[in-house]
C-alpha positions as CSV (number, residue, x, y, z in Angstrom):
1,M,66.5,147.2,24.8
2,E,67.7,149.3,27.7
3,R,65.5,147.3,30.0
4,L,66.7,144.0,28.6
5,S,70.3,145.3,29.0
6,R,69.6,146.1,32.7
7,I,68.2,142.7,33.2
8,S,71.1,141.1,31.4
9,E,73.5,143.1,33.6
10,R,71.8,141.8,36.7
11,W,72.1,138.2,35.5
12,R,75.8,138.8,35.0
13,L,76.0,139.8,38.6
14,I,74.4,136.6,39.8
15,P,77.6,134.4,39.4
16,R,79.6,137.1,41.3
17,I,76.9,137.2,44.0
18,A,76.9,133.4,44.1
19,L,80.7,133.3,44.4
20,G,80.6,135.9,47.2
21,G,78.0,133.8,49.0
22,A,80.2,130.7,48.5
23,V,83.3,132.6,49.9
24,L,81.2,133.7,52.9
25,L,80.0,130.1,53.4
26,V,83.6,128.9,53.4
27,L,84.7,131.5,55.9
28,A,81.7,130.7,58.0
29,S,82.5,127.0,57.9
30,A,86.1,127.7,58.9
31,A,84.9,129.8,61.9
32,V,82.5,127.0,62.9
33,A,85.3,124.4,62.6
34,F,87.6,126.5,64.7
35,M,85.0,127.1,67.5
36,S,83.9,123.4,67.4
37,E,87.5,122.3,67.8
38,R,88.1,124.7,70.8
39,A,84.8,123.5,72.4
40,Y,85.8,119.9,71.9
41,Q,89.3,120.4,73.3
42,A,87.8,122.3,76.3
43,S,85.4,119.4,76.9
44,R,88.2,116.9,76.9
45,L,90.4,119.0,79.2
46,N,87.5,119.6,81.6
47,D,86.8,115.8,81.7
48,M,90.4,115.0,82.5
49,R,90.5,117.7,85.2
50,V,87.5,116.0,86.9
51,Q,89.1,112.6,86.7
52,A,92.4,114.0,88.0
53,S,90.6,115.6,90.9
54,I,88.8,112.3,91.7
55,L,92.1,110.4,91.6
56,A,93.8,113.0,93.7
57,A,91.1,112.8,96.4
58,S,91.2,109.0,96.3
59,V,94.9,108.6,96.8
60,T,95.2,111.1,99.6
61,A,95.1,108.4,102.3
62,A,97.5,106.1,100.4
63,L,100.1,108.9,100.0
64,A,99.6,110.0,103.7
65,F,100.4,106.5,104.9
66,D,102.9,105.7,102.0
67,D,100.8,102.8,100.9
68,A,101.9,102.1,97.3
69,A,99.7,99.0,97.0
70,A,96.5,101.0,97.8
71,A,97.6,103.8,95.4
72,Q,98.1,101.2,92.7
73,E,94.5,99.9,93.4
74,Y,93.1,103.4,92.9
75,V,95.1,103.9,89.6
76,N,94.0,100.4,88.4
77,A,90.4,101.4,88.8
78,L,90.9,103.8,85.8
79,R,91.1,100.8,83.5
80,A,87.3,101.1,83.3
81,S,87.6,104.4,81.4
82,P,88.7,103.8,77.8
83,A,89.6,107.5,77.4
84,V,92.5,107.2,79.8
85,A,95.8,106.2,78.2
86,A,98.2,106.7,81.1
87,A,97.8,107.5,84.8
88,A,100.4,108.0,87.5
89,V,100.7,109.0,91.2
90,Y,103.9,110.8,92.5
91,R,105.1,111.7,95.9
92,A,105.9,115.3,96.9
93,D,109.5,114.7,95.9
94,G,108.5,113.6,92.4
95,A,109.1,109.9,92.9
96,L,106.7,107.6,91.0
97,V,104.4,105.6,93.4
98,A,101.9,104.0,91.1
99,S,101.1,104.0,87.4
100,Y,98.8,102.6,84.7
101,V,99.6,102.5,81.0
102,R,97.4,101.7,78.0
103,S,99.0,101.2,74.5
104,G,102.5,102.2,75.6
105,A,101.7,105.8,76.6
106,L,104.2,106.0,79.4
107,P,103.8,108.7,82.1
108,P,106.7,111.0,82.9
109,P,109.2,109.2,85.3
110,D,109.6,112.3,87.5
111,G,106.6,114.3,88.9
112,K,108.5,117.5,89.8
113,A,108.4,119.2,86.3
114,L,104.8,118.3,85.4
115,A,102.7,121.1,83.9
116,E,99.3,121.6,85.4
117,E,97.6,120.9,82.0
118,A,98.4,120.6,78.4
119,A,96.2,120.1,75.3
120,R,97.7,118.8,72.1
121,D,96.1,117.9,68.8
122,D,95.8,114.2,69.5
123,S,95.6,114.0,73.3
124,V,95.2,115.9,76.6
125,A,97.5,115.6,79.7
126,V,96.6,117.1,83.1
127,S,98.1,117.0,86.6
128,A,96.6,117.8,90.0
129,S,98.1,118.2,93.4
130,V,97.2,115.9,96.3
131,V,96.7,118.1,99.3
132,Q,95.7,117.2,102.8
133,E,94.9,119.9,105.4
134,G,96.9,122.4,103.3
135,E,100.0,120.2,102.9
136,R,100.9,118.9,99.4
137,L,101.5,115.2,99.5
138,G,102.1,114.6,95.9
139,T,100.8,114.8,92.3
140,V,98.6,112.8,90.0
141,F,98.9,112.7,86.2
142,L,96.4,111.7,83.5
143,R,96.8,111.5,79.7
144,T,94.0,110.7,77.3
145,V,94.1,108.2,74.4
146,P,95.2,110.0,71.2
147,E,92.2,110.9,69.1
148,P,91.9,108.8,65.9
149,M,92.3,110.7,62.6
150,A,89.0,109.3,61.4
151,R,87.2,110.9,64.3
152,R,88.9,114.2,63.8
153,L,88.0,114.2,60.1
154,G,84.4,113.5,61.2
155,R,84.4,116.7,63.1
156,Y,85.5,118.6,60.1
157,S,82.9,117.0,57.8
158,G,80.6,120.1,58.3
159,T,83.2,122.3,56.8
160,A,83.6,120.0,53.9
161,L,79.9,120.0,53.4
162,L,79.6,123.7,53.3
163,L,82.5,123.8,50.8
164,V,80.7,121.3,48.6
165,M,77.5,123.4,48.8
166,A,79.4,126.5,47.8
167,T,81.0,124.8,44.8
168,L,77.6,123.5,43.8
169,I,76.0,126.9,44.1
170,V,78.7,128.4,41.8
171,A,78.7,125.4,39.3
172,I,75.0,124.5,39.2
173,L,72.5,127.0,40.5
174,G,69.7,124.9,39.3
175,A,70.6,121.8,41.4
176,A,69.4,123.4,44.7
177,Q,66.7,120.9,45.3
178,T,69.0,117.9,44.6
179,E,71.6,119.4,47.0
180,L,68.9,119.9,49.6
181,S,67.9,116.3,49.4
182,R,71.5,115.2,49.8
183,V,71.9,117.4,52.9
184,N,68.7,116.0,54.4
185,T,70.0,112.5,54.0
186,L,73.4,113.4,55.6
187,L,71.6,115.1,58.5
188,E,69.6,112.0,59.1
189,R,72.8,110.0,59.2
190,R,74.3,112.5,61.6
191,A,71.3,112.1,63.8
192,L,71.9,108.3,63.9
193,D,75.6,108.9,64.7
194,L,74.7,111.3,67.5
195,A,72.3,108.7,68.9
196,D,75.1,106.1,68.9
197,A,77.5,108.6,70.5
198,N,75.0,109.3,73.3
199,Q,74.6,105.6,73.9
200,N,78.4,105.2,74.2
201,L,78.5,108.2,76.5
202,R,75.9,106.5,78.8
203,V,78.0,103.4,78.8
204,Q,81.1,105.3,79.8
205,I,79.3,107.2,82.6
206,E,78.1,103.8,84.0
207,E,81.6,102.4,83.9
208,R,82.9,105.5,85.6
209,E,80.3,105.2,88.3
210,K,81.3,101.6,88.9
211,A,85.0,102.6,89.2
212,E,84.1,105.4,91.7
213,A,82.0,102.9,93.7
214,A,85.0,100.5,93.8
215,L,87.2,103.3,95.0
216,R,84.8,104.3,97.7
217,Q,84.5,100.7,98.9
218,S,88.3,100.4,99.0
219,Q,88.7,103.6,100.9
220,K,86.0,102.5,103.4
221,M,87.7,99.2,104.0
222,E,91.1,100.9,104.5
223,A,89.6,103.3,107.0
224,L,87.9,100.5,108.9
225,G,91.3,98.7,108.9
226,Q,93.1,101.7,110.4
227,L,90.5,102.1,113.1
228,T,90.2,98.4,113.9
229,G,94.0,98.0,114.1
230,G,94.4,100.8,116.6
231,V,91.6,99.6,118.8
232,A,93.0,96.1,118.8
233,H,96.5,97.2,119.7
234,D,95.2,99.2,122.7
235,F,93.0,96.3,123.8
236,N,96.0,93.9,123.5
237,N,97.9,96.1,126.0
238,L,94.9,96.0,128.5
239,L,94.7,92.2,128.1
240,Q,98.5,91.9,128.7
241,A,98.1,93.9,131.9
242,L,95.2,91.7,133.1
243,S,97.1,88.6,132.2
244,G,100.1,89.8,134.1
245,C,98.0,90.7,137.1
246,L,96.3,87.3,137.1
247,G,99.5,85.4,136.8
248,L,101.2,87.4,139.5
249,I,98.2,86.9,141.9
250,R,98.1,83.2,141.1
251,R,101.9,82.9,141.7
252,R,101.6,84.7,145.1
253,A,98.3,83.2,146.3
254,G,99.6,79.7,146.5
255,D,97.1,76.9,147.1
256,L,93.9,78.7,148.3
257,G,91.5,76.8,146.2
258,L,91.2,79.6,143.6
259,D,92.3,77.5,140.6
260,T,88.8,77.5,139.1
261,I,88.6,81.3,139.3
262,F,92.1,81.7,137.8
263,E,91.2,79.3,135.0
264,A,88.0,81.2,134.2
265,G,89.9,84.5,134.2
266,Q,92.6,83.1,131.9
267,Q,89.9,81.7,129.5
268,A,88.3,85.2,129.3
269,I,91.7,86.7,128.5
270,D,92.4,84.1,125.9
271,R,89.0,84.8,124.3
272,G,89.8,88.5,124.2
273,A,93.2,87.7,122.7
274,K,91.6,85.6,119.9
275,L,89.2,88.5,119.2
276,T,92.0,91.0,118.9
277,Q,93.9,88.6,116.6
278,Q,90.9,88.5,114.3
279,L,90.6,92.3,114.3
280,M,94.3,92.7,113.5
281,A,94.0,90.1,110.8
282,F,91.4,92.3,109.1
283,A,93.5,95.4,109.6
284,R,96.5,93.6,108.1
285,R,98.5,94.3,111.3
286,Q,98.6,90.8,112.7
287,A,102.1,89.7,113.5
288,L,102.1,86.8,111.0
289,R,104.8,84.1,111.1
290,P,104.8,83.0,107.4
291,A,106.3,79.7,106.4
292,A,106.3,77.7,103.2
293,I,103.4,75.1,103.4
294,D,102.2,72.4,101.1
295,V,98.6,73.5,100.3
296,R,97.5,70.0,99.3
297,D,98.8,68.3,102.5
298,R,97.5,71.1,104.7
299,L,93.9,70.9,103.2
300,L,93.8,67.1,103.2
301,G,95.1,67.2,106.8
302,M,92.2,69.5,107.8
303,S,89.5,67.2,106.2
304,E,88.7,65.5,109.5
305,L,88.6,68.8,111.4
306,L,86.3,70.3,108.7
307,A,84.0,67.3,108.8
308,R,83.6,67.7,112.6
309,A,82.8,71.4,112.1
310,L,80.0,70.6,109.7
311,R,76.8,68.7,110.4
312,A,76.1,65.1,109.3
313,D,73.7,66.3,106.6
314,I,76.3,68.4,104.9
315,R,78.6,66.5,102.4
316,L,82.2,67.6,102.2
317,D,84.1,67.3,98.9
318,I,87.7,68.2,98.6
319,D,88.9,68.7,95.0
320,L,92.6,69.5,94.8
321,A,95.0,69.6,91.8
322,P,97.7,67.0,92.1
323,D,100.6,69.4,91.5
324,L,99.6,72.3,93.8
325,W,102.4,74.9,94.3
326,A,103.6,75.8,97.8
327,V,102.6,79.1,99.4
328,E,104.3,81.2,102.1
329,V,101.7,82.1,104.7
330,D,101.1,81.9,108.5
331,P,100.0,78.2,108.9
332,T,97.7,78.9,111.8
333,Q,96.0,81.9,110.1
334,F,95.6,79.8,107.0
335,E,93.8,77.0,108.8
336,L,91.7,79.5,110.7
337,A,90.6,81.1,107.5
338,I,89.6,77.7,106.0
339,L,87.7,76.8,109.2
340,N,86.0,80.2,109.3
341,L,84.7,79.7,105.8
342,A,83.5,76.2,106.6
343,V,81.6,77.4,109.7
344,N,80.0,80.3,107.7
345,A,79.0,77.8,105.0
346,R,77.5,75.5,107.6
347,D,75.4,78.3,109.1
348,A,74.2,79.2,105.5
349,M,72.9,75.7,105.0
350,P,70.1,75.1,107.6
351,A,69.1,72.0,105.8
352,A,71.2,69.4,103.9
353,G,73.8,70.8,101.6
354,Q,77.3,70.4,100.1
355,L,80.6,72.1,100.9
356,V,83.3,72.0,98.2
357,V,86.9,73.0,98.8
358,E,88.8,73.4,95.5
359,A,92.5,74.3,94.9
360,A,94.4,74.8,91.6
361,N,97.4,76.6,90.2
362,V,96.7,79.8,88.1
363,R,98.9,82.2,86.1
364,L,97.4,85.7,86.0
365,E,98.4,88.2,83.3
366,P,98.5,91.9,84.0
367,G,95.0,93.4,83.7
368,N,93.3,90.1,83.9
369,A,89.5,90.0,84.5
370,E,89.7,87.7,87.6
371,A,92.0,90.0,89.7
372,P,93.0,93.1,87.8
373,G,95.4,94.2,90.5
374,L,97.4,90.9,90.6
375,A,99.8,89.3,88.1
376,G,102.0,86.3,88.4
377,E,101.7,82.7,89.7
378,F,99.1,82.0,92.4
379,V,97.3,79.2,94.1
380,R,93.5,79.6,93.9
381,I,91.6,78.2,96.8
382,T,87.8,78.3,96.6
383,V,85.3,77.3,99.3
384,R,81.9,76.9,97.8
385,D,78.5,76.0,99.4
386,T,75.0,75.4,98.3
387,G,73.4,77.6,101.0
388,S,71.0,80.4,101.0
389,G,73.4,82.9,99.4
390,M,73.5,86.7,99.9
391,E,71.5,89.7,98.7
392,P,73.6,92.4,96.9
393,D,73.5,94.8,99.9
394,V,74.7,92.0,102.2
395,L,77.4,90.9,99.7
396,A,78.8,94.5,99.6
397,R,79.4,94.5,103.4
398,A,80.3,90.8,103.9
399,F,84.0,91.5,104.6
400,E,83.4,94.3,107.1
401,P,84.3,93.4,110.7
402,F,81.3,92.8,113.1
403,F,78.9,92.7,110.1
404,T,76.7,89.6,110.4
405,T,73.3,88.4,109.4
406,K,73.3,85.7,112.0
407,E,71.2,85.6,115.1
408,V,72.5,87.2,118.3
409,G,75.0,84.8,119.9
410,R,75.7,82.7,116.8
411,G,78.5,84.7,115.3
412,S,80.9,87.6,116.0
413,G,81.0,88.9,112.4
414,L,84.8,88.5,112.3
415,G,85.1,85.3,110.2
416,L,85.1,86.8,106.8
417,S,87.0,89.9,107.9
418,Q,89.8,87.6,109.2
419,V,89.9,85.8,105.8
420,Y,90.1,89.2,104.0
421,G,92.9,90.6,106.2
422,F,94.9,87.4,106.2
423,V,94.8,87.0,102.4
424,R,95.7,90.7,101.7
425,Q,98.5,90.7,104.3
426,S,99.9,87.6,102.6
427,G,100.1,89.4,99.3
428,G,97.0,87.9,97.7
429,E,93.4,88.8,97.1
430,A,90.0,87.5,98.4
431,R,86.9,87.6,96.3
432,L,83.3,86.8,97.2
433,E,80.6,85.6,94.7
434,S,77.1,85.0,95.9
435,A,73.4,85.3,94.9
436,S,70.3,84.8,96.9
437,G,69.2,81.1,96.8
438,R,72.3,80.1,94.7
439,G,75.0,79.6,97.4
440,T,78.3,81.4,98.1
441,A,81.8,81.0,96.8
442,V,84.8,82.5,98.6
443,T,88.1,82.5,96.6
444,M,91.5,83.1,98.0
445,L,94.4,83.9,95.6
446,L,97.7,83.3,97.4
447,P,101.1,84.0,95.7
448,R,103.3,81.0,94.8
449,C,106.3,80.2,97.0
450,H,109.4,78.5,95.6
451,K,110.7,77.5,99.0
452,V,110.5,73.9,100.2
453,P,107.6,73.5,102.7
454,E,108.7,73.2,106.2
455,G,107.8,70.5,108.7
456,T,106.2,71.0,112.0
457,A,108.5,72.4,114.6
458,A,108.7,70.8,118.0
459,L,107.4,72.7,120.9
460,P,109.9,73.8,123.6
461,P,109.8,71.9,126.9
462,D,108.2,73.5,129.9
463,L,110.7,75.1,132.3
464,A,110.2,75.7,136.0
465,G,112.0,77.3,138.9
466,R,113.2,80.9,139.6
467,D,115.6,82.9,137.6
468,T,118.2,85.4,138.6
469,G,119.9,88.3,137.0
470,R,119.3,91.9,136.1
471,I,116.8,92.5,133.3
472,L,116.3,95.8,131.4
473,L,112.5,96.2,130.8
474,V,111.6,98.7,128.1
475,E,107.8,99.4,128.0
476,D,106.1,102.8,127.4
477,D,102.7,101.7,128.7
478,P,102.8,102.4,132.5
479,I,100.2,99.8,133.4
480,V,101.7,97.0,131.3
481,G,105.2,98.1,132.6
482,S,104.2,98.0,136.2
483,V,102.5,94.6,136.1
484,L,105.3,93.1,134.0
485,G,108.0,94.5,136.2
486,A,106.3,93.0,139.3
487,T,106.0,89.7,137.5
488,L,109.7,89.7,136.6
489,E,110.7,90.5,140.1
490,D,108.5,87.7,141.4
491,M,110.3,85.4,139.0
492,G,113.6,86.4,140.7
493,Y,114.9,89.1,138.3
494,A,116.2,92.5,139.4
495,V,114.3,94.9,137.1
496,L,115.7,98.1,135.6
497,R,112.9,100.1,133.9
498,A,113.1,102.4,130.7
499,A,110.1,104.1,129.1
500,S,111.6,104.4,125.6
501,G,114.2,103.0,123.2
502,D,116.3,106.1,123.5
503,E,116.4,105.9,127.3
504,A,117.3,102.2,127.2
505,A,120.1,102.8,124.6
506,Q,121.7,105.4,127.0
507,L,121.6,102.8,129.8
508,L,123.2,100.2,127.6
509,A,125.9,102.6,126.4
510,G,126.8,103.3,130.1
511,D,128.0,100.9,132.8
512,A,124.6,99.7,134.0
513,P,124.8,96.0,134.7
514,V,122.2,94.2,132.4
515,D,121.9,90.5,131.9
516,L,118.9,90.5,129.6
517,L,116.8,93.0,127.5
518,L,113.0,92.7,127.3
519,S,111.5,95.4,125.1
520,D,108.2,96.4,123.3
521,I,108.5,97.0,119.6
522,V,106.2,100.0,119.1
523,M,107.4,102.9,121.3
524,P,107.7,106.7,121.1
525,G,111.0,108.3,120.3
526,R,113.7,107.7,117.7
527,L,114.3,104.0,118.3
528,T,111.8,101.2,117.9
529,G,112.2,98.0,119.8
530,V,113.9,96.4,116.7
531,D,116.3,99.4,116.4
532,L,117.0,99.0,120.1
533,A,117.7,95.3,119.8
534,R,120.2,95.9,117.0
535,E,121.9,98.7,119.0
536,A,122.1,96.4,122.0
537,R,123.8,93.7,119.8
538,R,126.3,96.3,118.7
539,L,127.0,97.6,122.2
540,R,126.8,94.2,124.0
541,P,127.1,91.4,121.5
542,R,126.3,88.6,124.1
543,L,123.2,90.3,125.6
544,P,120.1,88.1,125.3
545,V,117.2,90.0,123.7
546,V,113.4,89.3,123.7
547,L,110.9,91.6,121.9
548,M,107.1,92.0,122.6
549,T,104.3,93.4,120.4
550,G,100.6,93.4,120.0
551,Y,101.0,94.2,116.3
552,S,103.7,95.7,114.2
553,E,104.7,96.0,110.5
554,Q,108.3,95.7,111.8
555,V,108.0,92.1,113.1
556,A,109.6,90.8,109.9
557,A,112.6,93.1,110.5
558,G,112.9,91.5,114.0
559,Q,113.2,88.0,112.8
560,D,116.7,87.6,114.2
561,F,115.2,88.0,117.7
562,Q,112.6,86.2,119.8
563,V,109.2,88.0,119.5
564,L,106.3,87.5,122.0
565,S,102.8,88.3,120.8
566,K,100.7,90.1,123.3
567,P,98.8,88.9,125.3
568,Y,101.0,86.0,126.5
569,Q,100.9,83.8,129.5
570,L,103.5,83.7,132.2
571,S,104.8,80.3,131.1
572,T,105.4,81.7,127.6
573,L,107.4,84.6,129.0
574,V,109.5,82.3,131.2
575,D,110.3,80.0,128.2
576,A,111.2,82.9,125.9
577,L,113.6,84.5,128.5
578,R,115.3,81.2,129.2
579,R,115.7,80.3,125.6
580,A,117.2,83.8,124.9
581,R,119.7,83.3,127.7
582,E,120.6,79.8,126.6
583,T,120.9,80.8,122.9
584,T,123.4,83.6,123.7
585,A,125.3,81.8,126.5
586,P,129.0,81.7,125.9
């Protein structure tokens, strides 16, 4: 009996032992849930730190050059990541430069008071400084999509499982095998869910890689544009000096039978000028003269020119919507872009083929698939051919200047880069679609213009003879200044030289007799050419003003003055000076 009593006493302890085991299981599950939650939040925070660092490195150049459009392109690339709810880029003073919002999760309006990182129950927000060579240029901000409640509960299902197991241990000790079977089934289901999660993770990684590749391509094109624009500007100054020397020699040489040599030299200068114009078009620094144009009339008017540019075995089809909107672009650059596309298509069709020029009106919603960075009303112009097409590696570099697959002597590699720069500088976007053996389609999206298209302006009549008066020449390049000064003196002007806008402003503020102001736009010092022209109008309201430039983002600001594009011929300079004097004559 005593032995049975001891055995019975032990059996009475079994429920207590089972209950203690259940309590331990519950505590263990709570600890596991706590650690799992911390690990998950740490993973989310680390992922956002990485994305914030990538975005900060990507927008460094955009903040350094105050290029809000480029910063917006980098922010828009984060649309590929479904985990990002909001993204923003701020300048060093806290001003918002670019942003992206998903599901109404607005970023802070001011970047000054951003915390470096913050993890909440439903989302994670991080910020990172944009630093270049030790200088802080601004801040980037990222916030994740709030975590759905169902996913959070899914993470806690392990705790619920252990609690159920503890309850079953206390309630039914004999159902261990049944519970084990249920757990095995649940684990199999978890394995399937984990496989699905891994697949989704691979998809997200691929999307992120695509976004990073797009960012790198955009940065490369921006860097090429900066380099190309600077080289083209300096080359323009050299061409202007050569053109001035050639014109001066020709004017002083008289009739010595050198007309053929002069013409050959001028043709070489003109070819160099055309080359620099194409380079600056790619760099988006071409001094465009936009005007409202009727796209339909302009394309139909070019049909004969396009037909002559093609071969007889290439059929030209022009398919234009009857109600095409007007666009505000540089008419010459527009026609040059269409002609460049036609010539490229011709070279891509060594045998017979077809070239189709299409145009239609489109309305793009924000975040559209065709052009994610654009929204609004646009005219879509597509030039499509049935040529040999491009391989993926060629397609990726097609818009780069001087990149060409043509034989030596058959192309400069600037046709497509001119199209790209012209469209981007006009506020639109250029896209390229091609596949080997399936032809190529180049699409230009140009913003709609509500102005009435202008007619063709009449050219000014040629003027001859010598001029008199005292002209203030403002040019910081000593070579260009010397040649241009000698040319003006040869024309009959007395020349007063200044090397900067500040120096010229001091002369105008004094008693120096000046009958006309001729100034470059881009100069060192406090005043640009446009600033100097406005100051001259204030000091001497009747003073004629003519500005010169190879390229400048301030050309639009100087629209109230005559602007000469370098390099220019002597006759063009003569006409501009005389028109300026006649316009401001009392």
